[in-house]
N, C-alpha and C positions, 0 to 999 in steps of 0.2 A: 567923410568928404573933407570939406574945408574948415568946419567948426565954426562957421559964421551963419548969418541970416541967409546967405546965398543958398545954403543947403536946403532951406524950406522952399525956395523958388525952384531949384533943380528937382526936388522931390515932386512938386506939383507938376512941373513940365513932364517928368517921366511918367506920372500917372495918367496925365492927359494923352500922351503919345501911346501908351499901352491901351487905353480905352479907345482911341481912334483906330489903332491897328485891329483890335478885336471887332469893332464895328465894320471895318472894311472887309475883314475875313467873312463875317456873317453875310454881308451884301453879296460878296463873291459866291458864297455857297448857295444862297437863295437864287442868284442869277443862273448858276449852273444847273440847279434843280429845275428851274423853269424851262431851260433849254432841253433838258431830258424829257420833260412832260410834253413840250411842243413837238419834239421828234417822234415820240410815241403816238401822239395825236395825228401827225402827218402820215406816219407809216400806216396807221389803222385806216385813215381816210383813203390812202392810195390803194390799199388791199381791197377795200370795199368798192372803190371805183372800178378796179380791175375785175372784180367778181361780177359787178353789174354789167360790165362789157363782155362778159362770157369768157374771160380768161381763166386758165387753169392756175390755181394757187397751190404751189407745192407740188410734190410728186403724186401721181395718181395712186389711189388707194389699191393696195395689193400688188403694186408694181415692184419687181425685184431689181435691185441695183447690181449690175454685173460689172466687175472690175477685172483688170488683168491679174491682180493678185488672187482673186477668188477662182478664176479659171485655172491658173497654175496650181493652186492649193488643191482644187478638186481633182486634177489629174494625179497629183501625188497621193491623195487619199485613195483614189480608185486603184492605184498601182500597189500601194503598201499595206492598206488596211485588211485585217482578217475577214471582215464582212464582205470584201470584194475580192476574195481569193488571194489576198496578200499574205505576208508573214508577220506583220507587226500588230501588237495590241493597240488599243485606242490611245493610251498614254504615250507609248513609244512613237506612234504615228504623229501625235500632237507635237511632240518635241522635234521630230524630224522635219515636219512641215513648218513649224514655228508659229502655230496658231494658239490662241487662247482657247480654253475649254469650251465656252459657249459657242464661239465661232466655229470650232471644229465640229461640234455636234450639229450645228445649223447646216453646215455644208454637207455633212454626212446624211442628214435628213433629206436635203434637196437632191442629193445623188440617188437616194433610194426611191424618191418620188418620180425620178426620170424614167 
């Protein structure tokens, strides 16, 4: 730095500012953590209040979600899969319809149950 006694003062000020910044960061993190905990608590209380008032929380158990994509995919599976008098194997049908393996077999199982 300057090579004089001012260097000692500057070094002390720098250490103080670093310490102050660390303390402010710690306080900010503690405050944000408290906000998250408060949010969790309010959410939990809201759900409990809704339950006590007889409201349905979430989707009913066993209910199937039907989407436009699933309807279209099932049509394609029914049309092309060998199990439904089509010409394609399961892997080829998956690629054609553009479904993941688990989704394909889930839809196929639902079609067989119908």
